[in-house]
Each structure stands twice: as C-alpha cells, then as structure tokens.
C-alpha positions as CSV (number, residue, x, y, z in Angstrom):
1,M,97.6,104.4,30.0
2,P,99.8,101.3,28.4
3,R,102.1,99.6,30.1
4,T,105.7,100.2,30.0
5,S,108.2,98.1,29.1
6,Y,112.1,98.4,29.3
7,P,114.5,96.3,26.7
8,S,117.8,96.2,29.2
9,R,118.4,95.8,32.7
10,F,120.5,98.7,32.4
11,A,117.6,100.7,30.8
12,R,115.5,99.5,34.4
13,L,118.5,100.6,37.0
14,L,118.7,103.9,34.7
15,V,115.5,104.5,35.6
16,S,115.6,103.6,38.9
17,G,118.5,105.7,39.5
18,G,116.7,108.7,38.0
19,L,113.9,108.0,41.1
20,L,116.0,107.7,43.1
21,L,117.7,111.4,42.4
22,C,113.7,112.5,42.5
23,L,113.6,111.3,45.9
24,A,116.9,113.1,47.1
25,G,115.7,116.2,46.0
26,C,112.6,116.1,47.9
27,Q,113.4,114.4,51.0
28,T,115.9,115.6,54.0
29,I,117.7,112.4,54.4
30,G,118.3,112.8,58.5
31,T,120.7,111.1,60.6
32,F,121.9,107.6,59.4
33,N,121.2,104.8,61.7
34,S,123.8,101.8,62.3
35,S,122.1,99.4,60.8
36,P,123.7,99.1,57.6
37,F,126.9,98.1,58.8
38,S,125.4,95.6,62.0
39,G,123.0,93.6,59.2
40,P,119.1,93.5,59.7
41,S,117.5,92.6,63.0
42,N,114.6,92.2,64.9
43,Q,116.4,93.4,68.0
44,R,115.9,97.2,68.0
45,D,114.0,99.6,70.1
46,W,111.1,99.6,67.9
47,A,108.1,102.4,68.0
48,P,104.9,100.5,69.4
49,P,103.0,99.9,65.7
50,H,105.8,98.0,65.0
51,S,106.8,96.5,68.1
52,V,106.3,92.7,67.4
53,V,106.4,90.8,64.1
54,P,103.5,88.4,63.7
55,T,104.0,84.7,63.1
56,A,101.3,82.2,62.3
57,K,101.2,78.1,62.8
58,M,99.5,75.9,60.8
59,R,96.8,73.5,62.5
60,G,96.1,70.6,59.9
61,D,95.2,71.3,56.8
62,Q,92.5,74.3,57.5
63,V,92.9,76.6,60.3
64,V,95.9,79.1,60.8
65,K,96.1,80.6,64.2
66,V,97.9,84.2,63.1
67,Y,99.7,85.7,66.6
68,H,100.4,89.7,66.6
69,V,97.3,90.8,64.6
70,R,97.6,94.1,65.0
71,N,94.4,96.2,66.0
72,F,95.4,99.9,66.9
73,R,92.8,103.0,67.3
74,Y,93.7,106.4,66.3
75,A,93.2,109.7,67.4
76,S,96.4,110.9,65.2
77,P,99.3,109.4,63.7
78,E,101.1,109.7,67.4
79,V,98.5,109.3,69.6
80,Y,97.0,105.7,69.8
81,V,95.6,103.1,71.9
82,P,97.9,99.9,71.2
83,A,96.5,96.2,70.7
84,F,98.2,93.4,69.3
85,E,95.9,90.3,69.3
86,D,96.1,85.9,68.2
87,R,93.1,85.6,66.1
88,V,92.2,82.4,64.3
89,Y,91.3,81.8,60.7
90,D,89.7,78.9,58.7
91,L,91.1,78.6,55.1
92,N,87.9,76.8,54.1
93,E,86.1,80.1,55.0
94,L,88.7,82.5,52.6
95,Q,86.6,83.8,49.9
96,T,88.2,86.6,48.7
97,V,91.5,89.6,48.2
98,D,91.1,93.5,47.9
99,F,93.9,95.2,46.7
100,I,93.7,98.8,48.6
101,V,95.8,101.8,47.5
102,S,96.1,104.7,49.4
103,P,98.5,107.6,48.0
104,F,100.8,110.1,49.6
105,N,99.4,113.4,50.4
106,G,101.2,115.5,47.9
107,H,102.6,112.8,46.7
108,P,100.1,111.0,43.7
109,D,102.9,108.9,42.2
110,L,103.7,107.0,45.7
111,A,101.4,105.3,47.6
112,H,101.2,102.7,50.3
113,T,99.3,98.7,48.6
114,M,97.8,96.4,50.8
115,L,95.5,93.6,50.7
116,S,93.1,92.4,52.4
117,F,91.6,89.1,52.6
118,G,87.7,87.6,53.2
119,F,86.3,85.3,55.0
120,R,83.2,83.8,55.2
121,G,81.0,85.8,57.9
122,G,82.7,89.3,57.2
123,D,86.3,88.7,58.7
124,Q,89.0,91.0,57.1
125,L,92.8,90.4,57.9
126,A,94.8,92.9,55.8
127,V,98.4,92.6,54.8
128,S,100.6,96.1,55.0
129,V,104.3,95.8,53.8
130,E,106.3,98.9,55.6
131,A,109.4,100.1,56.7
132,R,109.7,98.7,60.3
133,L,110.2,102.0,62.5
134,E,112.2,102.3,65.7
135,N,110.9,105.2,68.0
136,G,111.7,108.7,66.8
137,E,112.2,107.8,62.9
138,S,109.9,108.8,60.6
139,Y,109.4,107.2,57.3
140,S,111.5,108.8,53.9
141,P,111.6,107.3,50.4
142,L,115.7,108.3,50.0
143,R,116.5,106.6,53.6
144,G,114.4,103.5,52.3
145,A,116.4,103.0,49.5
146,L,119.6,103.1,51.9
147,N,119.9,100.6,54.1
148,Q,118.1,102.4,57.1
149,Y,114.8,100.3,58.0
150,E,114.3,96.7,58.4
151,L,110.6,94.9,56.8
152,I,108.1,93.8,58.5
153,Y,104.5,92.7,57.4
154,V,102.3,93.9,59.6
155,L,98.9,91.5,59.8
156,A,96.1,93.7,61.1
157,D,92.6,94.6,61.4
158,E,90.8,96.4,58.7
159,R,89.7,98.9,61.6
160,D,93.3,99.7,61.8
161,V,95.0,100.3,58.9
162,I,92.1,101.8,57.1
163,P,91.5,104.6,59.0
164,L,94.6,105.2,59.8
165,R,95.4,106.9,56.5
166,T,91.7,108.0,56.1
167,E,91.2,109.5,59.4
168,A,94.2,110.1,61.2
169,R,96.8,110.9,58.2
170,Q,93.7,112.5,56.0
171,S,95.0,110.2,53.1
172,D,92.7,108.6,50.6
173,V,92.0,104.9,50.2
174,Y,90.9,102.9,46.9
175,V,89.6,99.3,48.1
176,Y,89.6,97.0,44.7
177,R,88.2,93.3,44.7
178,T,89.9,91.4,43.0
179,N,88.9,88.8,40.3
180,A,91.1,85.9,42.3
181,T,89.6,83.0,42.7
182,P,88.8,81.4,46.2
183,E,91.7,78.8,45.4
184,E,94.1,81.6,44.1
185,V,93.3,83.4,47.6
186,R,94.1,80.2,49.8
187,S,97.6,80.1,47.5
188,L,98.0,83.6,48.3
189,F,96.9,83.4,51.7
190,Q,99.6,80.7,52.6
191,D,102.2,81.9,50.3
192,I,102.0,84.8,52.9
193,V,102.0,83.3,55.8
194,Q,105.2,81.5,54.5
195,R,107.0,84.9,54.5
196,V,105.9,86.1,57.3
197,N,107.3,83.2,59.3
198,H,110.6,83.2,57.6
199,L,111.2,87.1,58.0
200,A,110.5,86.7,61.9
201,N,113.3,84.6,62.1
202,Q,115.7,86.0,58.7
203,P,114.7,89.7,58.8
204,E,115.1,91.6,55.6
205,Y,116.1,95.2,54.9
206,Y,113.0,97.4,53.4
207,H,114.3,99.5,50.1
208,S,112.1,102.1,48.7
209,L,112.1,100.8,44.8
210,T,113.3,96.9,45.2
211,N,111.6,95.5,49.0
212,N,108.8,97.5,49.4
213,C,104.7,97.2,49.5
214,T,104.1,96.2,46.2
215,T,107.3,94.3,44.9
216,N,106.4,92.1,47.7
217,I,102.7,92.2,46.7
218,R,104.0,91.6,42.8
219,D,106.7,88.8,44.0
220,H,103.4,86.7,45.6
221,V,101.3,86.8,42.8
222,N,103.9,85.8,40.2
223,R,105.4,82.8,42.6
224,L,101.9,81.5,42.1
225,R,101.3,82.7,38.4
226,P,104.5,83.2,37.0
227,G,104.5,86.4,34.5
228,K,101.5,87.6,35.7
229,I,102.6,91.3,37.0
230,P,105.9,91.4,34.7
231,W,108.0,95.0,35.3
232,D,106.6,98.2,35.1
233,L,107.5,101.8,36.1
234,R,103.8,101.4,38.2
235,V,105.3,98.8,40.7
236,V,107.9,101.5,41.7
237,L,105.6,104.2,41.2
238,P,102.3,102.3,43.1
239,G,100.3,105.5,43.0
240,R,99.2,103.9,39.7
241,S,99.2,100.8,40.5
242,D,96.0,100.5,40.6
243,Q,95.7,101.3,37.0
244,L,98.2,98.5,36.1
245,A,96.1,95.8,37.6
246,Y,93.1,97.0,35.8
247,D,95.2,96.8,32.5
248,L,96.1,93.4,33.8
249,G,93.4,92.3,34.3
250,L,93.1,91.8,38.3
251,I,90.3,93.8,39.3
252,D,87.1,94.6,37.6
253,R,87.1,96.1,34.0
254,S,83.3,95.9,33.2
255,L,83.7,100.1,33.9
256,P,86.0,103.1,32.2
257,F,89.0,102.5,34.8
258,D,88.2,106.1,36.3
259,Q,84.5,105.0,37.3
260,V,86.1,102.2,38.8
261,R,88.7,104.2,40.9
262,R,86.0,106.7,42.1
263,L,83.6,103.6,43.6
264,A,86.6,102.2,45.2
265,K,87.1,105.3,47.2
266,V,86.3,104.6,50.7
267,N,87.0,107.7,52.3
268,D,83.6,109.4,52.7
269,R,82.2,105.6,54.1
270,V,84.6,105.4,57.0
271,A,84.2,107.2,60.0
272,P,80.3,106.1,60.1
273,A,81.2,102.6,59.4
274,L,83.5,103.3,62.7
275,K,80.4,103.2,65.0
276,L,78.9,99.2,63.5
277,A,80.1,96.2,64.0
278,D,80.6,95.2,60.2
279,F,82.8,97.8,59.3
280,S,84.4,95.9,57.1
281,Q,81.4,95.6,54.5
282,Q,79.9,99.7,54.8
283,I,83.0,100.6,53.3
284,R,82.6,98.3,50.9
285,R,79.1,99.1,50.1
C-alpha cells in the first residue's frame, strides 16, 4: 500500500474532520463529564487499571527504577486481580524494542498500538499509551476527540497487556521486532521515561486523532530521528500502522508483508505461555 501524503494542512484537517464524522456515525456519545471546563487532572475517581500514574527515577546513568508497573491478571476485562509493582532496570541490559498492534474487534482500521522493551535475560517492559478511564467510563473514539479523557502511559508487564487483549477481549495481537539498534532503543526508552514523568506532573487530554497511542509513538521516534515517520493516514487509522512500519523499514522486510504479519500474530501462543516462566520468549517463538 503506497504511503498517503497531503499537500497542505487544510487537506489534513479535512481528512481528520471526515474521520470524526465517521466516528460519530458509529459511536454513542453518552454523558459528558466536566473535564473540558476544569482542565486535565490526575485527581479523579479512576478505574482501577488506571488508578495510578507510573513514574521513573534514574540512579546514575545506567539504572532506572520504575514505579507502578501494572501487572494485573484478567478473567475478563472487568474481572481481574490488581497489582502494581516497582521494578529496577539496567539500561546496559536494554537490547530491543517491539511494536505491537491490536486491531479493534469489528473495526480493522482502528487499533491500539504499544511498544515493548526487551532486556538481556528475558525481561520485557510494555508501554501502552491510553485514554485514562474513570470508574464507570468506557472508551469511545468520538468522546476521545472531545477532551473527555486524560492521557496515561501504562508501563506494564507483558502478562498484563497482551493477555488482556488476546484472552479477555478476544482481540488479535501482532508483535513485531523493530530494526532499532541498542543505542536507539536506549534513547527511545529514556525519551519515554521523560514523558512519563512529565505527565505525572502536567496531565494532558487524550485525543483520538492527535494525542493517542500511535501519535505518541510517532512523536518519540521523530524526536530521535526527525522526519522518520511522516504524516500518514495510517497513523490516524492505526489498524494499518504495521504496514506503515513495514513500508518505512522500521520492522523486518525480508518477507512480503502478509507473511510478516501472519508470523507476528501471537494469539495461539499466549494461553499456553501463561503457564511458563518465560512467557515473553514463548509468545515470540
């Protein structure tokens, strides 16, 4: 699929406006909260999976302690055993970063995207940029375009964010190893840590089109490699973002994309791997 480009900001706004109309046609708006009038806040009655914001603290140049790593276990999206943990990571052991795509059920052009950082020895730390939900709220792309949610970076164990989607939500999940060098991986991780700490002190609104999971990943990459990910419709409609990553050479291109995508699907490997200590390695086999 060729990359989509537009000659002007006006054309981009037209596309975004059309997407909002499409979202309005398939979503129920529901009751609005008062957040657009009071400004973004970290002080609300948050749903348990979003109840605390993570932070991170560097110890010298090599070691980072991450606070509130989420590690829930799910029987269903609404039934879970909550757990938040503090973990220490050695940046000298940081080797890889994977790009994860989980299309929305019934809406293949829409998806949630994540990153997962791999450390020597098998540890993985997932980064999931999400709309922060209050108790009783559910996610709607239209509400997400109207300042109805704050933004949260969920730092999580892969046993949380991947089975939540493959098992509890019955959604597809694709895990792609990126071509980033260890030096690039480390710089990306440090840039994300800075943003995580910034949001803990200065909350922002989530926006379905301009401040979401995929636009934040794009922005992190472009801060380190300016212009690497240009404006593209597949950032706004991230169900096709893995094709964009393939076209840009960010993931393996040794096989046709359809084969790369088929090999990246982890659903059949998740449930058996949950019983094993090396979960993250098993789902990548």
